[in-house]
Backbone of each chain as ProteinMPNN parsed JSONL, in Angstrom:
{"seq_chain_A": "MKNVFKHGAITSEFIGNSIYKHQSKTSIGAHNVFLGQVRADTINYKQVTAIEYSAYEEMANKKFHEIREAAFEKFELTCSHIYHSIGKVGVGEICLFVFVSAPHRKVVFEAIEYLVERIKKEAPVFGKELFEDETHVWKVNN", "coords_chain_A": {"N_chain_A": [[13.09, -2.529, -15.175], [12.112, 0.733, -14.399], [11.407, 1.942, -11.111], [8.698, 3.803, -10.341], [7.469, 4.566, -8.061], [7.38, 6.263, -4.929], [7.809, 6.197, -1.459], [5.433, 7.748, 0.57], [5.004, 11.379, 0.69], [6.108, 13.442, -2.079], [8.884, 15.328, -1.866], [9.642, 18.916, -1.766], [12.33, 19.329, -1.84], [13.292, 17.097, -3.191], [12.122, 17.535, -5.68], [13.265, 19.981, -6.404], [15.924, 19.216, -6.491], [15.851, 17.429, -8.622], [15.465, 19.153, -10.743], [17.815, 20.629, -10.563], [19.692, 18.647, -11.231], [19.498, 18.546, -13.962], [20.897, 20.608, -15.003], [23.33, 20.092, -16.143], [22.705, 19.108, -18.58], [22.928, 20.524, -21.375], [21.619, 20.832, -23.787], [19.057, 21.24, -23.345], [16.361, 23.507, -23.392], [13.989, 24.113, -22.306], [11.894, 23.344, -19.583], [9.128, 21.559, -18.178], [6.792, 21.159, -15.581], [4.573, 19.071, -13.796], [2.682, 19.007, -10.882], [0.959, 17.026, -8.735], [-1.276, 17.591, -6.126], [-2.462, 16.741, -2.895], [-5.78, 17.249, -2.143], [-7.895, 18.936, 0.187], [-10.665, 17.816, 0.194], [-14.213, 18.094, 0.858], [-16.366, 15.661, 1.856], [-19.49, 14.359, 2.253], [-19.851, 16.063, 4.517], [-17.461, 15.708, 5.807], [-13.973, 16.271, 6.183], [-11.263, 15.551, 4.009], [-8.176, 14.247, 5.105], [-5.892, 13.004, 4.294], [-4.489, 11.032, 1.602], [-4.309, 7.608, 1.023], [-2.268, 5.843, -0.929], [-2.288, 2.98, -3.03], [-1.159, 0.362, -5.213], [-1.129, -1.669, -8.192], [1.703, -2.589, -8.464], [3.694, -3.698, -10.203], [2.408, -3.822, -12.724], [1.726, -1.15, -12.962], [4.229, 0.132, -13.05], [5.135, -0.865, -15.49], [3.221, 0.281, -17.134], [3.66, 3.04, -16.72], [6.182, 3.178, -17.876], [5.563, 2.502, -20.525], [3.907, 4.675, -21.196], [5.696, 6.806, -20.975], [7.558, 6.083, -22.986], [5.902, 6.322, -25.214], [5.463, 9.051, -25.162], [8.003, 10.007, -25.767], [8.161, 9.16, -28.395], [6.192, 10.653, -29.588], [6.716, 13.352, -29.076], [9.367, 15.78, -29.34], [11.503, 15.233, -27.102], [13.979, 15.753, -24.544], [14.298, 14.718, -21.999], [12.3, 12.851, -19.655], [10.478, 12.372, -16.752], [8.781, 10.501, -14.25], [7.232, 10.432, -11.113], [5.472, 8.832, -8.557], [3.539, 8.848, -5.6], [3.355, 6.314, -3.041], [1.53, 4.777, -0.447], [0.837, 6.822, 2.465], [-0.191, 10.18, 1.967], [-0.357, 13.434, 3.013], [-2.85, 16.127, 3.125], [-2.201, 18.884, 0.999], [0.283, 18.042, 0.385], [2.622, 16.713, -2.06], [1.818, 14.328, -4.532], [2.191, 13.41, -7.065], [4.63, 13.774, -9.531], [5.569, 15.024, -12.473], [7.835, 15.47, -15.032], [9.152, 17.114, -17.719], [11.52, 17.714, -20.333], [12.954, 19.632, -22.974], [14.526, 20.759, -26.062], [13.162, 23.047, -26.998], [10.338, 25.222, -26.151], [7.573, 24.677, -26.937], [6.76, 21.95, -27.207], [6.929, 20.938, -24.607], [4.707, 21.788, -23.194], [2.581, 20.476, -24.419], [3.432, 17.828, -24.087], [3.437, 17.421, -21.326], [0.761, 17.506, -20.645], [-0.219, 15.377, -22.109], [1.15, 13.204, -20.87], [0.245, 13.373, -18.162], [-2.56, 13.091, -18.396], [-2.744, 10.506, -19.489], [-1.571, 8.999, -17.431], [-3.405, 9.383, -15.311], [-5.614, 8.107, -16.361], [-4.8, 5.5, -17.074], [-2.989, 4.232, -15.32], [-2.722, 1.681, -12.916], [-3.446, 2.651, -10.114], [-4.536, 3.196, -6.831], [-6.604, 5.03, -4.56], [-7.188, 5.858, -1.238], [-9.254, 7.958, 0.415], [-8.729, 9.524, 3.357], [-10.408, 10.343, 6.405], [-10.667, 12.528, 9.292], [-11.902, 11.152, 11.382], [-11.088, 8.596, 11.081], [-12.517, 7.103, 9.237], [-13.1, 6.267, 5.746], [-13.176, 6.929, 2.152], [-13.151, 5.618, -1.206], [-11.229, 6.974, -3.729], [-11.973, 8.13, -7.047], [-10.823, 8.659, -10.29], [-11.833, 11.255, -12.572]], "CA_chain_A": [[11.997, -1.529, -15.203], [12.294, 1.762, -13.379], [10.329, 2.053, -10.133], [8.177, 5.17, -10.315], [6.834, 4.842, -6.771], [8.162, 6.738, -3.782], [6.989, 6.099, -0.254], [5.019, 9.017, 1.165], [4.936, 12.57, -0.153], [7.289, 13.815, -2.865], [9.262, 16.587, -1.205], [10.103, 20.002, -2.635], [13.784, 19.127, -1.986], [13.467, 16.104, -4.253], [11.739, 18.177, -6.952], [14.311, 20.973, -6.676], [17.143, 18.491, -6.839], [15.669, 16.886, -9.976], [15.681, 20.263, -11.682], [19.243, 20.926, -10.482], [20.446, 17.597, -11.934], [19.416, 18.736, -15.412], [21.697, 21.759, -15.439], [24.462, 19.614, -16.951], [22.212, 18.744, -19.924], [22.819, 21.888, -21.909], [20.805, 20.936, -25.009], [17.698, 21.563, -22.886], [16.031, 24.932, -23.34], [12.684, 24.288, -21.662], [11.363, 22.29, -18.715], [7.775, 21.773, -17.675], [6.571, 20.29, -14.421], [3.228, 18.959, -13.242], [2.686, 18.496, -9.511], [-0.363, 16.709, -8.195], [-1.282, 17.86, -4.676], [-3.644, 16.159, -2.23], [-6.741, 18.316, -1.852], [-8.736, 18.693, 1.372], [-12.069, 17.788, -0.221], [-15.223, 17.785, 1.867], [-17.261, 14.625, 1.352], [-20.486, 14.071, 3.314], [-19.561, 16.938, 5.663], [-16.188, 15.388, 6.465], [-12.85, 16.737, 5.376], [-10.169, 14.615, 3.739], [-6.919, 14.662, 5.753], [-4.771, 12.38, 3.572], [-4.841, 9.928, 0.7], [-3.395, 6.472, 1.109], [-2.172, 5.242, -2.264], [-1.786, 1.622, -3.247], [-1.079, 0.153, -6.666], [-0.668, -2.929, -8.77], [2.959, -1.901, -8.763], [4.381, -4.236, -11.393], [1.707, -3.373, -13.925], [1.797, 0.314, -13.011], [5.557, 0.514, -13.534], [5.156, -1.14, -16.934], [2.36, 1.273, -17.79], [4.385, 4.322, -16.703], [7.246, 3.041, -18.866], [4.909, 2.551, -21.848], [3.43, 6.049, -21.417], [6.91, 7.612, -21.213], [8.07, 5.741, -24.315], [4.98, 6.909, -26.198], [5.697, 10.508, -25.169], [9.254, 10.236, -26.512], [7.879, 8.982, -29.827], [5.256, 11.676, -30.048], [7.257, 14.709, -28.92], [10.827, 15.848, -29.346], [11.883, 15.494, -25.708], [15.313, 15.342, -24.122], [14.116, 13.922, -20.786], [10.963, 12.785, -19.078], [10.507, 11.614, -15.498], [7.508, 10.408, -13.53], [7.302, 9.868, -9.755], [4.152, 8.786, -7.927], [3.589, 8.388, -4.211], [2.663, 5.124, -2.577], [1.382, 4.996, 0.993], [0.027, 7.959, 2.909], [0.231, 11.535, 1.612], [-1.264, 14.37, 3.677], [-3.354, 17.225, 2.29], [-1.195, 19.915, 0.743], [1.552, 17.424, -0.028], [2.692, 16.326, -3.473], [1.695, 12.873, -4.74], [2.591, 13.09, -8.437], [5.62, 14.711, -10.075], [5.88, 14.702, -13.868], [8.874, 16.44, -15.392], [9.622, 16.925, -19.095], [12.52, 18.681, -20.796], [13.144, 19.598, -24.425], [15.291, 21.923, -26.521], [12.3, 24.227, -27.173], [9.232, 25.239, -25.192], [6.211, 24.289, -27.31], [6.427, 20.533, -26.968], [6.823, 20.561, -23.193], [3.323, 22.024, -22.746], [1.76, 19.369, -24.928], [3.896, 16.547, -23.535], [3.061, 17.257, -19.92], [-0.67, 17.196, -20.607], [-0.33, 14.0, -22.623], [1.617, 12.276, -19.83], [-0.612, 13.407, -16.966], [-3.877, 12.521, -18.719], [-2.625, 9.049, -19.628], [-1.303, 8.443, -16.092], [-4.668, 9.379, -14.553], [-6.567, 7.179, -16.969], [-4.333, 4.134, -17.349], [-2.112, 3.602, -14.31], [-3.508, 1.028, -11.864], [-3.126, 3.224, -8.808], [-5.788, 3.338, -6.095], [-6.434, 6.02, -3.496], [-8.176, 5.843, -0.161], [-9.3, 9.28, 1.031], [-8.908, 9.307, 4.805], [-10.989, 11.44, 7.181], [-10.142, 12.669, 10.648], [-12.483, 10.144, 12.292], [-10.541, 7.296, 10.672], [-13.288, 6.454, 8.168], [-12.505, 6.597, 4.455], [-13.867, 6.588, 0.903], [-12.174, 5.35, -2.259], [-11.195, 8.036, -4.744], [-12.064, 7.682, -8.445], [-10.481, 9.736, -11.241], [-12.877, 11.578, -13.564]], "C_chain_A": [[12.183, -0.536, -14.052], [11.108, 1.786, -12.406], [9.932, 3.516, -9.962], [7.72, 5.57, -8.905], [7.827, 5.283, -5.699], [7.259, 6.68, -2.557], [6.694, 7.472, 0.333], [5.051, 10.155, 0.16], [6.228, 12.771, -0.941], [7.681, 15.219, -2.388], [9.714, 17.654, -2.207], [11.628, 19.914, -2.82], [14.052, 18.165, -3.144], [13.2, 16.738, -5.621], [12.817, 19.186, -7.365], [15.6, 20.31, -7.144], [17.066, 17.891, -8.241], [15.932, 17.96, -11.021], [17.192, 20.572, -11.748], [20.068, 19.937, -11.312], [20.447, 17.782, -13.451], [20.247, 19.912, -15.92], [22.883, 21.342, -16.298], [24.035, 19.239, -18.37], [21.898, 20.032, -20.688], [22.124, 21.982, -23.265], [19.368, 21.308, -24.649], [17.512, 23.077, -22.85], [14.737, 25.19, -22.609], [12.328, 23.073, -20.816], [9.881, 22.596, -18.477], [7.519, 20.725, -16.61], [5.088, 20.256, -14.087], [3.349, 18.369, -11.853], [1.247, 18.253, -9.083], [-0.304, 16.867, -6.688], [-2.566, 17.307, -4.066], [-4.534, 17.282, -1.698], [-7.593, 17.936, -0.631], [-10.202, 18.777, 0.979], [-12.982, 17.565, 0.98], [-16.22, 16.818, 1.247], [-18.194, 14.236, 2.497], [-20.154, 14.787, 4.623], [-18.262, 16.597, 6.4], [-15.035, 15.777, 5.547], [-11.766, 15.669, 5.239], [-8.903, 15.139, 4.417], [-5.689, 14.091, 5.04], [-5.325, 11.403, 2.546], [-3.811, 8.834, 0.9], [-3.405, 5.765, -0.236], [-1.688, 3.802, -2.193], [-1.8, 1.408, -4.751], [-0.806, -1.299, -6.992], [0.696, -2.543, -9.341], [3.654, -2.39, -10.032], [3.744, -3.734, -12.677], [1.823, -1.856, -14.08], [3.158, 0.762, -13.542], [5.701, 0.252, -15.029], [4.369, -0.084, -17.693], [3.044, 2.643, -17.837], [5.498, 4.31, -17.761], [6.672, 3.197, -20.282], [4.469, 3.992, -22.19], [4.609, 6.979, -21.722], [7.473, 7.377, -22.611], [7.218, 6.388, -25.4], [5.192, 8.419, -26.303], [6.977, 10.84, -25.944], [9.047, 10.091, -28.017], [7.095, 10.141, -30.398], [5.871, 13.086, -30.063], [8.782, 14.674, -28.917], [11.325, 16.261, -27.954], [13.324, 15.064, -25.455], [15.194, 14.39, -22.937], [12.657, 13.893, -20.39], [11.04, 11.903, -17.838], [9.131, 11.627, -14.848], [7.798, 9.822, -12.149], [5.903, 9.93, -9.164], [4.301, 8.266, -6.505], [2.883, 7.063, -4.037], [2.614, 5.271, -1.056], [0.669, 6.32, 1.25], [0.645, 9.309, 2.529], [-0.801, 12.511, 2.186], [-1.761, 15.463, 2.735], [-2.281, 18.311, 2.18], [0.144, 19.347, 0.319], [1.465, 16.925, -1.471], [2.693, 14.802, -3.621], [2.074, 12.456, -6.159], [3.516, 14.187, -8.964], [5.958, 14.23, -11.48], [6.747, 15.829, -14.404], [9.319, 16.152, -16.825], [10.57, 18.054, -19.489], [12.742, 18.492, -22.285], [14.0, 20.789, -24.845], [14.426, 23.195, -26.573], [10.985, 24.085, -26.418], [7.935, 24.564, -25.637], [5.86, 22.85, -26.953], [6.25, 20.193, -25.485], [5.413, 20.802, -22.636], [2.427, 20.865, -23.163], [2.127, 18.056, -24.251], [3.423, 16.352, -22.106], [1.581, 16.884, -19.818], [-0.916, 15.749, -21.052], [0.031, 12.991, -21.532], [0.64, 12.215, -18.658], [-1.978, 12.77, -17.255], [-3.807, 11.004, -18.85], [-2.368, 8.37, -18.285], [-2.612, 8.302, -15.32], [-5.612, 8.296, -15.049], [-6.096, 5.718, -16.932], [-3.499, 3.468, -16.261], [-2.947, 2.975, -13.193], [-3.053, 1.432, -10.456], [-4.46, 3.502, -8.121], [-5.573, 4.262, -4.908], [-7.575, 5.968, -2.503], [-8.138, 7.223, 0.47], [-9.661, 9.112, 2.499], [-9.476, 10.556, 5.461], [-10.421, 11.41, 8.6], [-10.647, 11.57, 11.587], [-12.097, 8.711, 11.909], [-11.425, 6.486, 9.728], [-12.626, 6.84, 6.841], [-13.483, 6.338, 3.305], [-12.788, 6.333, -0.147], [-12.318, 6.397, -3.36], [-11.303, 7.404, -6.144], [-11.724, 8.858, -9.344], [-11.618, 9.966, -12.223], [-12.355, 11.31, -14.964]], "O_chain_A": [[12.382, -0.919, -12.9], [9.955, 1.667, -12.818], [10.717, 4.346, -9.505], [7.599, 6.755, -8.596], [8.935, 4.76, -5.582], [6.091, 7.066, -2.613], [7.607, 8.264, 0.565], [5.115, 9.938, -1.05], [7.3, 12.33, -0.525], [6.903, 16.166, -2.497], [10.112, 17.348, -3.331], [12.156, 20.368, -3.835], [14.933, 18.402, -3.97], [13.935, 16.516, -6.583], [13.225, 19.234, -8.526], [16.268, 20.782, -8.064], [18.062, 17.842, -8.962], [16.547, 17.7, -12.055], [17.762, 20.75, -12.825], [21.012, 20.323, -12.002], [21.304, 17.234, -14.143], [20.294, 20.178, -17.121], [23.389, 22.137, -17.09], [24.874, 19.071, -19.255], [20.782, 20.549, -20.655], [22.036, 23.066, -23.842], [18.565, 21.646, -25.518], [18.361, 23.822, -22.36], [14.405, 26.338, -22.314], [12.441, 21.931, -21.261], [9.448, 23.745, -18.564], [7.956, 19.579, -16.71], [4.422, 21.291, -14.095], [4.028, 17.362, -11.654], [0.425, 19.169, -9.072], [0.603, 16.345, -6.04], [-3.635, 17.403, -4.668], [-4.105, 18.134, -0.92], [-7.958, 16.775, -0.446], [-10.904, 19.703, 1.383], [-12.6, 16.944, 1.972], [-16.844, 17.125, 0.231], [-17.744, 13.836, 3.571], [-20.176, 14.185, 5.697], [-17.995, 17.126, 7.479], [-15.104, 15.638, 4.326], [-11.404, 14.988, 6.199], [-8.588, 16.325, 4.321], [-4.586, 14.623, 5.164], [-6.485, 10.999, 2.619], [-2.607, 9.088, 0.942], [-4.405, 5.168, -0.636], [-0.803, 3.457, -1.409], [-2.394, 2.199, -5.484], [-0.31, -2.057, -6.158], [0.83, -2.218, -10.521], [4.14, -1.591, -10.832], [4.428, -3.282, -13.595], [1.995, -1.345, -15.187], [3.238, 1.66, -14.381], [6.311, 1.042, -15.75], [4.788, 0.385, -18.752], [3.015, 3.323, -18.863], [5.724, 5.305, -18.45], [7.217, 3.92, -21.116], [4.639, 4.456, -23.318], [4.53, 7.827, -22.61], [7.818, 8.317, -23.327], [7.738, 6.93, -26.376], [5.112, 8.993, -27.389], [7.03, 11.824, -26.682], [9.667, 10.796, -28.813], [7.304, 10.556, -31.537], [5.582, 13.896, -30.944], [9.399, 13.676, -28.543], [11.538, 17.438, -27.666], [13.822, 14.127, -26.079], [15.895, 13.381, -22.871], [11.88, 14.783, -20.737], [11.606, 10.811, -17.88], [8.414, 12.626, -14.89], [8.522, 8.834, -12.029], [5.227, 10.955, -9.257], [5.089, 7.358, -6.242], [1.952, 6.726, -4.768], [3.534, 5.818, -0.448], [-0.008, 6.862, 0.376], [1.835, 9.548, 2.738], [-1.988, 12.415, 1.873], [-1.173, 15.699, 1.679], [-1.563, 18.606, 3.135], [1.044, 20.094, -0.067], [0.378, 16.742, -2.02], [3.441, 14.089, -2.951], [2.258, 11.268, -6.424], [3.215, 15.375, -8.852], [6.555, 13.168, -11.659], [6.422, 17.005, -14.242], [9.812, 15.061, -17.111], [10.435, 19.191, -19.037], [12.724, 17.375, -22.801], [14.181, 21.726, -24.068], [14.893, 24.283, -26.235], [10.566, 22.977, -26.083], [7.257, 23.941, -24.819], [4.77, 22.579, -26.448], [5.51, 19.27, -25.143], [4.977, 20.105, -21.72], [1.633, 20.348, -22.377], [1.255, 17.269, -23.884], [3.05, 15.246, -21.716], [1.201, 16.046, -19.001], [-1.704, 15.015, -20.456], [-0.706, 12.032, -21.302], [0.256, 11.131, -18.217], [-2.488, 11.998, -16.443], [-4.697, 10.294, -18.381], [-2.889, 7.285, -18.03], [-2.9, 7.25, -14.75], [-6.316, 7.655, -14.268], [-6.91, 4.808, -16.777], [-3.323, 2.25, -16.286], [-3.784, 3.647, -12.59], [-2.392, 0.683, -9.737], [-5.401, 3.984, -8.752], [-4.494, 4.282, -4.317], [-8.751, 6.025, -2.862], [-7.107, 7.628, 1.006], [-10.74, 8.63, 2.843], [-9.091, 11.678, 5.131], [-9.802, 10.441, 9.04], [-9.922, 11.113, 12.471], [-12.712, 7.746, 12.363], [-11.133, 5.324, 9.444], [-11.697, 7.648, 6.82], [-14.476, 5.628, 3.461], [-11.65, 6.778, 0.003], [-13.418, 6.655, -3.849], [-10.801, 6.307, -6.39], [-12.279, 9.944, -9.178], [-12.284, 9.026, -12.656], [-13.075, 11.517, -15.941]]}, "seq_chain_B": "MTIHILYFGLIAEAIQCSKETLEIGNDTSIKEIKQILSKKYNVLKNLSYQIAVNQKIVESSHKITMNSEIAILPPFAGG", "coords_chain_B": {"N_chain_B": [[-7.108, -26.07, -14.355], [-4.572, -23.999, -12.815], [-4.894, -20.719, -11.544], [-3.757, -17.455, -10.594], [-5.083, -15.009, -8.547], [-5.296, -11.548, -8.038], [-6.41, -8.974, -5.91], [-7.406, -5.582, -5.641], [-7.417, -2.358, -3.921], [-10.597, -0.964, -3.319], [-11.988, -3.262, -3.935], [-10.521, -5.403, -2.852], [-10.846, -4.694, -0.219], [-13.629, -4.943, 0.067], [-14.115, -7.67, -0.324], [-12.474, -8.763, 1.491], [-9.977, -9.917, 0.893], [-6.822, -10.228, -0.629], [-5.284, -11.763, -2.293], [-5.462, -14.904, -4.04], [-5.475, -18.39, -4.977], [-6.931, -20.102, -7.639], [-8.7, -22.939, -8.927], [-9.595, -23.581, -12.166], [-11.55, -24.437, -15.114], [-10.066, -25.493, -18.269], [-9.598, -23.116, -20.942], [-11.241, -21.132, -19.918], [-13.094, -18.124, -20.03], [-12.753, -14.531, -19.602], [-15.23, -13.459, -19.105], [-16.511, -15.655, -17.99], [-14.969, -16.023, -15.729], [-15.683, -13.77, -14.327], [-18.286, -14.449, -13.678], [-17.848, -16.663, -12.043], [-16.474, -15.464, -9.935], [-18.378, -13.637, -9.018], [-20.236, -15.34, -7.98], [-18.854, -16.432, -5.893], [-18.194, -14.181, -4.388], [-20.583, -12.256, -3.456], [-20.858, -9.462, -3.308], [-19.391, -8.39, -5.371], [-20.973, -8.155, -7.613], [-22.122, -5.646, -7.561], [-20.085, -3.894, -7.932], [-17.779, -1.903, -9.83], [-15.257, -2.923, -12.068], [-12.123, -3.591, -13.747], [-10.393, -6.143, -15.586], [-7.141, -7.448, -15.502], [-4.899, -9.484, -17.278], [-1.961, -11.101, -16.763], [-0.846, -8.578, -16.4], [-2.001, -6.935, -18.336], [-4.806, -5.134, -19.479], [-7.774, -6.784, -20.342], [-10.351, -7.867, -22.693], [-13.752, -9.125, -22.276], [-14.025, -11.46, -23.696], [-11.624, -12.695, -23.748], [-9.531, -15.561, -23.386], [-8.334, -17.459, -20.673], [-5.066, -18.586, -19.85], [-2.961, -21.274, -18.53], [-1.552, -20.811, -15.254], [-1.796, -18.069, -15.296], [-1.659, -14.649, -14.221], [-4.157, -13.021, -12.726], [-5.688, -9.922, -12.362], [-7.859, -8.024, -10.405], [-9.206, -5.027, -10.878], [-10.238, -2.101, -9.402], [-11.779, 1.186, -10.09], [-9.379, 3.596, -11.246], [-7.193, 5.871, -9.47], [-4.99, 7.502, -9.6], [-2.53, 10.139, -9.242]], "CA_chain_B": [[-5.801, -25.416, -14.314], [-4.409, -23.079, -11.686], [-4.64, -19.298, -11.837], [-3.525, -16.637, -9.404], [-5.895, -13.794, -8.633], [-4.947, -10.449, -7.132], [-7.49, -7.992, -5.739], [-6.833, -4.304, -5.213], [-8.218, -1.218, -3.48], [-11.896, -1.171, -2.675], [-12.431, -4.643, -4.166], [-9.848, -6.208, -1.825], [-11.485, -4.356, 1.052], [-15.009, -5.445, 0.083], [-14.184, -9.138, -0.216], [-11.546, -9.159, 2.56], [-8.979, -10.828, 0.353], [-6.004, -9.523, -1.615], [-4.854, -12.711, -3.329], [-5.809, -16.306, -3.847], [-5.246, -19.267, -6.118], [-8.181, -20.802, -7.981], [-8.679, -23.981, -9.95], [-10.686, -23.362, -13.125], [-11.463, -25.299, -16.296], [-9.303, -24.96, -19.399], [-10.34, -22.251, -21.862], [-12.191, -20.238, -19.242], [-12.974, -16.741, -20.515], [-12.878, -13.481, -18.586], [-16.66, -13.367, -18.783], [-16.818, -16.769, -17.076], [-14.283, -15.728, -14.454], [-16.52, -12.789, -13.626], [-19.434, -15.175, -13.119], [-17.333, -17.491, -10.935], [-16.144, -14.586, -8.804], [-19.613, -13.049, -8.487], [-20.88, -16.381, -7.184], [-18.061, -16.573, -4.67], [-18.279, -12.93, -3.632], [-21.823, -11.599, -3.868], [-20.701, -8.001, -3.347], [-18.756, -8.004, -6.638], [-22.018, -7.834, -8.604], [-22.455, -4.214, -7.521], [-18.877, -3.064, -8.02], [-17.234, -1.865, -11.182], [-13.839, -3.256, -12.106], [-11.535, -4.106, -14.989], [-9.544, -7.298, -15.303], [-5.873, -7.541, -16.232], [-4.282, -10.803, -17.316], [-0.52, -10.894, -16.902], [-0.592, -7.125, -16.365], [-2.615, -6.203, -19.458], [-6.271, -5.111, -19.425], [-8.314, -7.614, -21.425], [-11.802, -7.863, -22.962], [-14.424, -10.249, -21.608], [-13.936, -12.68, -24.507], [-10.257, -13.227, -23.604], [-9.424, -16.876, -22.728], [-7.218, -17.484, -19.719], [-4.176, -19.748, -19.966], [-2.475, -21.795, -17.257], [-0.642, -20.009, -14.435], [-1.933, -16.632, -15.53], [-1.906, -13.772, -13.078], [-5.366, -12.242, -13.003], [-5.829, -8.846, -11.378], [-9.176, -7.385, -10.382], [-8.815, -3.633, -10.661], [-11.302, -1.087, -9.275], [-11.432, 2.429, -10.814], [-8.057, 4.167, -10.932], [-7.235, 7.158, -8.759], [-3.627, 8.034, -9.524], [-2.261, 11.553, -9.512]], "C_chain_B": [[-5.782, -24.383, -13.186], [-4.214, -21.645, -12.185], [-4.457, -18.558, -10.509], [-4.318, -15.355, -9.567], [-5.455, -12.789, -7.58], [-6.119, -9.476, -7.084], [-6.894, -6.706, -5.174], [-7.894, -3.343, -4.671], [-9.542, -1.607, -2.853], [-12.436, -2.578, -2.885], [-11.826, -5.552, -3.082], [-10.504, -5.964, -0.468], [-12.868, -5.007, 1.156], [-15.069, -6.958, 0.268], [-13.219, -9.68, 0.844], [-10.489, -10.164, 2.091], [-8.141, -10.071, -0.668], [-5.365, -10.472, -2.631], [-5.266, -14.135, -2.994], [-5.491, -17.078, -5.121], [-6.54, -20.022, -6.375], [-7.91, -21.885, -9.007], [-9.862, -23.73, -10.871], [-10.495, -24.307, -14.315], [-10.604, -24.671, -17.375], [-10.206, -24.086, -20.267], [-11.399, -21.377, -21.194], [-11.977, -18.81, -19.747], [-13.086, -15.773, -19.338], [-14.332, -13.349, -18.138], [-17.046, -14.452, -17.77], [-16.154, -16.578, -15.706], [-15.118, -14.751, -13.627], [-17.712, -13.477, -12.964], [-19.007, -16.02, -11.916], [-17.094, -16.622, -9.687], [-17.394, -13.978, -8.172], [-20.369, -14.051, -7.627], [-20.173, -16.508, -5.833], [-18.204, -15.351, -3.763], [-19.467, -12.12, -4.149], [-21.677, -10.098, -4.129], [-20.11, -7.524, -4.687], [-19.768, -7.596, -7.711], [-22.296, -6.335, -8.681], [-21.243, -3.305, -7.669], [-18.355, -3.045, -9.454], [-15.727, -2.138, -11.119], [-13.417, -3.678, -13.512], [-10.681, -5.307, -14.603], [-8.281, -7.232, -16.161], [-5.394, -8.981, -16.165], [-2.809, -10.589, -17.638], [-0.198, -9.421, -17.181], [-1.051, -6.362, -17.597], [-4.129, -6.282, -19.312], [-6.812, -5.911, -20.616], [-9.835, -7.481, -21.534], [-12.418, -9.116, -22.351], [-14.354, -11.548, -22.411], [-12.568, -13.37, -24.361], [-10.261, -14.563, -22.851], [-8.165, -16.923, -21.87], [-6.377, -18.751, -19.898], [-3.593, -20.086, -18.587], [-1.485, -20.841, -16.589], [-0.708, -18.502, -14.68], [-2.116, -15.892, -14.21], [-3.068, -12.852, -13.451], [-5.46, -11.155, -11.938], [-7.192, -8.186, -11.529], [-8.953, -5.944, -9.943], [-10.014, -2.689, -10.565], [-10.891, 0.193, -10.018], [-10.12, 3.048, -10.313], [-8.182, 5.548, -10.288], [-5.855, 7.779, -8.636], [-3.578, 9.542, -9.728], [-2.773, 12.52, -8.497]], "O_chain_B": [[-6.822, -23.958, -12.682], [-3.463, -21.4, -13.128], [-4.939, -18.986, -9.461], [-4.237, -14.692, -10.601], [-5.269, -13.118, -6.408], [-6.741, -9.192, -8.108], [-5.993, -6.741, -4.337], [-9.089, -3.494, -4.925], [-9.604, -2.465, -1.972], [-13.258, -3.045, -2.096], [-12.528, -6.362, -2.476], [-10.694, -6.887, 0.324], [-13.231, -5.552, 2.198], [-15.967, -7.47, 0.937], [-13.147, -10.887, 1.073], [-10.158, -11.121, 2.791], [-8.692, -9.344, -1.495], [-4.952, -10.041, -3.707], [-5.398, -14.513, -1.83], [-5.271, -16.502, -6.186], [-7.172, -20.523, -5.445], [-7.014, -21.766, -9.843], [-11.004, -23.673, -10.416], [-9.429, -24.894, -14.498], [-10.427, -23.453, -17.401], [-11.419, -24.288, -20.322], [-12.346, -20.936, -21.845], [-10.845, -18.344, -19.877], [-13.465, -16.155, -18.231], [-14.622, -13.153, -16.958], [-17.8, -14.206, -16.829], [-16.718, -16.932, -14.671], [-15.244, -14.883, -12.41], [-18.1, -13.14, -11.845], [-19.708, -16.084, -10.906], [-17.452, -16.984, -8.566], [-17.471, -13.82, -6.953], [-21.052, -13.678, -6.673], [-20.804, -16.668, -4.788], [-18.319, -15.469, -2.543], [-19.366, -11.4, -5.142], [-22.29, -9.545, -5.043], [-20.315, -6.376, -5.081], [-19.464, -6.799, -8.598], [-22.661, -5.818, -9.737], [-21.358, -2.086, -7.546], [-18.469, -4.025, -10.19], [-15.026, -1.647, -10.234], [-14.239, -4.064, -14.343], [-10.297, -5.466, -13.444], [-8.338, -6.996, -17.368], [-5.475, -9.622, -15.117], [-2.458, -9.977, -18.647], [0.594, -9.082, -18.06], [-0.555, -5.271, -17.877], [-4.679, -7.352, -19.054], [-6.365, -5.735, -21.75], [-10.508, -7.045, -20.6], [-11.712, -10.045, -21.959], [-14.599, -12.624, -21.865], [-12.392, -14.504, -24.808], [-10.907, -14.691, -21.811], [-7.088, -16.49, -22.28], [-6.913, -19.845, -20.075], [-3.706, -19.32, -17.63], [-0.698, -20.163, -17.25], [0.205, -17.76, -14.318], [-2.645, -16.425, -13.235], [-2.971, -12.028, -14.36], [-5.325, -11.436, -10.747], [-7.617, -7.837, -12.631], [-8.567, -5.672, -8.806], [-10.729, -2.499, -11.549], [-9.771, 0.275, -10.522], [-9.81, 3.02, -9.122], [-9.139, 6.285, -10.527], [-5.578, 8.502, -7.678], [-4.482, 10.134, -10.318], [-2.59, 13.728, -8.647]]}, "name": "protein", "num_of_chains": 2, "seq": "MKNVFKHGAITSEFIGNSIYKHQSKTSIGAHNVFLGQVRADTINYKQVTAIEYSAYEEMANKKFHEIREAAFEKFELTCSHIYHSIGKVGVGEICLFVFVSAPHRKVVFEAIEYLVERIKKEAPVFGKELFEDETHVWKVNNMTIHILYFGLIAEAIQCSKETLEIGNDTSIKEIKQILSKKYNVLKNLSYQIAVNQKIVESSHKITMNSEIAILPPFAGG"}
């Protein structure tokens, strides 16, 4: 089972390199990328400085695999990749990178939404929103 | 029979425990596990969570088998 988790933020170098690696796959005509970024929310007059992610990693990796497989069945995709942060990610940094590629553009728009919505809803990933004063609240997806 | 329980996120924080082994009767259902855990950890009564058995979310009628891995999962926050 592929490990989707990466420690800390997902860097722009990593994202750029992932795109570069697909240049050899010349049946691809369209990529689409979703990047989740940690937002500096204000909660009870305090600003979030980072999110510390934890997960039920074994189950999450299985779930990410299942979601990817379902996307391949549903859409005509050439490639699909998911990376999620584990550990601390500062505001403004990237915590989720979803990347889909296909011969033609239309499916990549639909596929990315399908993948991201299922990840948010079904992956057992937990997030602690940290404040400057070292207190925290637990984040919940809508 | 023996089961292994894992706690995550705000649940683990609230009960100050991330894993433990419990002895329960045969044919215990998820609903009964919830009652056992609520008795052990009063705070659980006020928290919302789902339960996974061997890494699959299950309904409250699900019966637990020996050596199962039970995970107590608070609301998800991925992405």
